C-alpha positions, 0 to 999 in steps of 0.5 A, a space after each residue: 691404303 684399302 677402304 677396310 684399312 682405313 675403317 679400321 684406322 677410323 674405328 681407332 680414331 674414334 676409340 681414342 676420342 671417346 676414351 680421352 673424352 670420357 675419362 676427362 669428363 670422368 675426372 672433371 665430373 661435369 655431368 654430375 655437377 650439372 645433375 646436382 646443380 639441377 637437384 638444387 634448383 628443382 628441390 626448393 620451396 618455391 612455386 612450381 618447384 617439384 617438391 613444393 605440392 607434396 611438401 603443403 600436402 604429404 601424400 604418405 599416410 602417417 600413423 600415430 600409435 599410443 601405448 599405456 603403461 597400467 600398474 598392477 600394484 598400486 597400493 603396494 607402490 604407495 607403500 614403498 614397492 617397486 611399481 609394476 607395470 605392463 604396456 597396453 596397446 597400440 592405440 592407433 590414429 591416422 594423422 593428417 598434417 597438411 600446411 595451411 595459410 602458406 604464403 612467401 615473405 621476404 622477397 620469396 626467399 622464405 615461406 611461412 605455414 600453419 600444420 595443424 594436425 587430425 587424428 582419426 582413430 582406426 580400429 582395425 589397427 588397434 587393440 581395443 576401444 579406447 572409450 571402453 578400455 580401462 587403465 590405472 594410472 597416475 593422476 598427472 594433475 594431482 600427481 599424488 593419487 592413482 586412479 582406477 579405471 581410467 578411460 583411455 580417451 579420457 587420459 589422452 584427449 582430456 577430462 575435467 579434473 576435479 582438483 584443476 576445477 577447484 583451482 580455476 575458480 580463483 585462477 582462471 588461467 588455469 584450465 580445468 581440463 587435462 590430457 596428454 593431448 588435450 587441444 592437439 587434435 585439430 590444432 597447430 603449434 604455431 607459425 613456422 618460417 621456413 627457408 625456401 633453400 633458393 639461395 642455398 640448398 642446405 637451407 632447404 626447409 630450415 626453420 627460420 623463426 617459430 612462433 615469430 622467434 628466431 630463438 627460444 627463451 625456455 633453457 639457461 644457455 644460448 646454444 639450447 635455446 638455438 632453433 636449429 634444423 628442420 621440422 622432420 619432414 624436408 631435408 635438403 638434398 645431397 645428404 652426406 653421411 658425415 653431417 649431423 642433422 637437426 630436428 626442432 621439436 615443439 614437443 620437446 621444446 627443443 632441437 635435437 640432432 640425428 647422426 648417420 647409422 647404416 645404409 638401408 633400402 625401402 621399396 628398392 630405394 636407397 637410403 641413409 638411416 639417421 638416429 639420435 645418439 646418446 648424447 642428445 639427452 646425455 647429463 651434463 657429466 657426459 655431455 656438458 653441451 646439455 648443461 644448458 637444459 638444467 635450468 635448475 639443479 633440480 630439473 637436471 637429471 640424468 642421462 636419457 631424460 629432459 624435464 620439459 615443465 617450462 613448456 608444459 605449464 609447470 607440470 612435473 612432465 619428463 621426455 625420454 625414449 620408450 622404456 628409457 632407451 639410451 637412458 641410465 639403466 637406473 631408470 629402467 630398473 626402477 620399474 617392473 616390466 620395461 625392457 628397452 630394445 633398440 628394435 621397438 624403441 628407437 627413433 630413426 629416420 631413413 632418408 634418400 641421400 640424393 634428394 633428402 626425401 624422407 622415405 620411412 620414419 618413426 618418431 618414438 618418445 616416452 611421457 613421464 611423470 616425476 612423483 614424490 612424497 608431497 607434505 600434506 598428502 598422507 598417501 604419499 609418505 612412503 613414496 620413493 622418487 620415482 620417473 613413472 612412464 605414463 604412455 609412448 607414441 610411435 609416429 610412423 610413415 613409409 613412403 607411398 607407392 606412387 611416390 616411391 615410383 616418382 622417385 626411382 624415375 628421378 633417381 634413374 635419370 640422375 644415375 644416367 646423367 651422372 654417369 654419362 661419362 663412364 658410358 662414354 669410356 666403356 663405349 670407347 672400351 668396347 671400341 678399343 677391344 673392336 679395334 685390336 681385333 681387328 688389327 689382329 685379324 688384319 695381321 693374320 690375313 696378311 700372313 696367310 697371303 704372303 704363305 700362299 704366294 711364296 715359291 722356292 728357288 730351283 737349281 739343275 745341279 745340287 752343288 749350285 744350290 747356293 748360287 741358284 738363280 730364282 725362277 720357276 723350273 719346269 720339268 722337261 717332258 720325255 718322249 717314250 719311244 
């Protein structure tokens, strides 16, 4: 056998081995399992892990936008007419939310932290000056009156209310100041204790306790009082489209869930979009699981609303999505000027499925007040019960360029390692084509050589052709005379 033949068969042997090994690795998913196990160990809330520092001090900027509803017919509304409102905003603030007092507990399996929030006003992203701009809206402490020329900052961050001041004289526990975000700037919601995810990657960032408790005691059922999920800033890696993600919100005093909606892309990064479905705030008739949020028949509202009085010092506050999106039409139809639109009023989370990192998010919620006739207040005698919208917030975040670049590199490494068996199969396939090409070429060259060295039998007589001996005939030379 020639060297060339040995080389050809060597290529064939290497090709066969590559294909067998590659296909075996693809079927066994060895490299994919290895890289997934690596991710599970890297993405944990432990000192020195890939994500710990960014968890403590998130680099992407968070923006909080406030939109208010200005009522243009207060007198007619008090006389029983439908309120007419117009949306005013946004008034935008940069939100800073580093975690403080971070410490490991229970042998390092959990980590506790506080998360104070600080808001800084951004004039260039706002429609006006909240210290000067005025609005007509409900006086929430009094509930029964409409105040003209209400400064935005007073309504948002706090003002001294005469009614509350009067009550404060006899009951010091009642604060004489009121604001929708009163005492929220620079404060925190309380201590959170999170699972690190080291024992089980599915527990990464999951809340173990809030303010020292593993469950709430506000609602009527065990299920409604459960503290499920994360705080919305972290999610476990290797997400599935079929799973339901839970988020605990101190502002809503409950956990909500989100489900997969569609695939999206943010700065070149693949992501799954998760959104809260209608079931989250559905009435108990639509979703029996929500009956636990009806503390009493009066607190049991229709689809799209959640009364949160029990965690708002008894104030008749109702939470919803902006413009009553995903709610019963009767609520948006009762207020002229509302128009629920999915694009502008939907809450969503765009999460990279490999790492669970939020690459874009928008949390949208509306604060409403229940207003009705109040005995002893003549101004309210013609009022119809109304869920009146006061303001809604839009809290947004998009991954910054530096973090996006780091995530791109990580995903590239994950892709290369996961697909290494396919690379082997591909290389084997290329060598197979080369091997086939060499075999065909070798056969063609042999055929050509055979044709060049072939000869024909020669006979003296035509009649003896069939019995000719095989020899090379030479034509005799006849000399000319």
